[in-house]
N, C-alpha and C positions, 0 to 999 in steps of 0.2 A: 504494499499500500504506500509505504514512503517513497518508493521508486516511482510509482504511478504519479504521485503528487509533484515529484521534481520534474517529470517529463510533461505533464499537461498542467502545469500551474498558470493557467491563463486568465486568472482572475475574472472569470466569465460574468460576474456580477457588475462589472465596471460598464458604463455606458459608452466609453470611447472604444470604438470599433478597431481604431488604428492600433491602439495597444494591443488588443486581442489577435489581431492578424499578424502583428510582429512576434508575439509570444509564440504563436504557433510555429513560425519560421525558426525561432530559437530552440523549440522543443526538438525539432529535426536534428539541429546539430548536437544536441544533448545526446539523442538516442544513438546517432551514428558514431560518435565519440566512445560511447559505451560499447557498441558493438566491436569497435576496432580493439578496444581494451580487452574484451571478452576473448577475442581471437588471439591476441597476445599471450593471455593467461593460459589458454587452451594449449597453446605451443609448447608451454613449460612441461605439461603432460603428454607431450607428443600427439596431441589431438586425439586422445582416447576417449575423452569427455565430450566429443563433438555433438552427439545427439542432444544432450542436456543443454549444451550451449545454444544450439539451435532452437530450442524450445523457449528458452529464457528470452532470446533476441526476438523471436516471434511475439511474444508477450509484450515486450517494450515497444514494438512497431504497431501493435494493436492499441496501445495507449495513445500513440500519436494520432491514429486515424480516429478514434474516439474523440479526441480533443478536436479534430478537424470537423467532424460532424456537428459538434456543439458550436463551433464558429460559423457554420454554414446556417445553423438554425438561427443564430443571431443576425445574421445578414437578412435572411427571408423576413424576419420579423420587422425590419427597418425599411423595407421596400414600401415605397409610399407613392400616390399618383403623382405624375410630373416628374421634372428632372432633379436628380441628385448626384451631382458631379463626384461629391466626397464618397458616397457608396460605391459609385462606378468604379473609382480608383481602389477602394479597398478591396472589392472583389477581383479586380484584376490583379491585384498584388497577391491575393489569397490564390487564385487561380494558377499563377505563375509558380508560387510556393509549393502548392501541392504537385503540380508538374514536376518540379525539382525533386521533390520527394520520391516520386514514382520512378524517375530517372536513376536516382541514387539506389533505389531498392534493386533495380535490375543490375546495377553495378555491383552492388554488395552480394547479390546472388551468384553473379559470376566469380567474384573473388573468393567466396567461401567454397564454392565446387572446386575451384582450383586448387585451393588449401588441402582439402581433405583427400583429393585424388592424388595430389602429389606426395602427401605424407602417408598414403594408405597403408603400406606395409608396416612403418614404424608404429603407427596408431594400433593396428591389429597385434602386433607383438607385445606392446606396453600393456595393452588392455587385459592380457591374460594375467598379469601380475597385479592390476589395480581395480579392475572391475569385477563385478560378480558375474555369473554366466548369463543372465538375462540381459544384462547391459551390454556384454560382448556381442550377443546375437544381435541387439539392436544396432550396435555400430556396424556390424557386418552387413545388416540389411540396408541400412542407409547408403553404405558405399555401393552395394550391388545395384540398388536403385538408380543411383546417379551414373553408373556405368552402362546399364542396360537400357535405360529409357532418358533420352535427351530432354523430353520435354517435362521431366518430373522436377519440380522446384522444391527447395529448401524453405523458401519463404512464399509459398504458392498463396496462402490465405492473405496475408497482408498486401501483396500484389494485386490479387483480385480486388479486395476491398479498397484499395487506393485507386484502381482503375474506375471502379463505380462512383467513388467520392469525386473523382475529377470529372466525371460525366455529369454529375449533378451540380457541381460548381460551375461548369460551362454553361449548363442550362440556365442557371440562375444569372450568371454573366450576360447571357443573351436577353434574358428577360428585362434585366436592369437597363441593358443597352438600348432596347427598343421600346421601353416603357413611356418615356416621353413623347415618342412619335405616336403611339397609340392614344395616349392621353390628349395630345393636341388635335389629332384626327377626330377623336371623340367630341371635343369642344367645338372643332369647326362644323361637325354634323349637327350639333345641337343648334349652332348659331344659324346654319342654313335652313334647318326645319323650322326654327322660330320665325326667319324672314319669310319662308314660303307660305307660312300659316297666315302671318300677318298680311302678305300680299293676297292671299285668297279672300281674306274677309274684306280687304280694302277693294277688291274689284268685283266683289258678288253683288248681284242686284239687291236692292234694299230689302225686298221682301224675304229675302233668304236670311237677312241678318236678324239674329234674336237678340 
């Protein structure tokens, strides 16, 4: 729970969306630094604890995504009729930040795959002395999956969840971008309708005017 608070300490109760969006970007730096540190510590044990490390990092990534969903909720609540340049800028920054997070996820996926496959034999050898049998089997299964299925991902869930989040943010950005146009068109339609109605009454024969 303390790790979760450190990662998604967005102060979501604040009204300033700029601070919230910036905090989301900062949380990404926090979690990627943590993942790099976890990989370094795993190397001390010849990566035999690789599956447990992946589980923990997946959890950290899920906290960032959870925070991102909360940021999106706050943006949606703040969408109002008419133009809001500040909200437009915030949503654009949030979209860019989320896209960067997704790009880094794919990079980390590639790095960690390479890490365990490069150190495969050492990890399996050391695991015989440091891990119970169930954990040894788990390590072998992860390595076999990576070798046999190129589409299998260590961070499948956070990658898919981030892709979905990015899609929702893009839809929201699109909505914010075109909301002023829709709003002004609605106003023009009202003015047009009002004018036509007025002209109809003005030009109608007196007997039809009630």
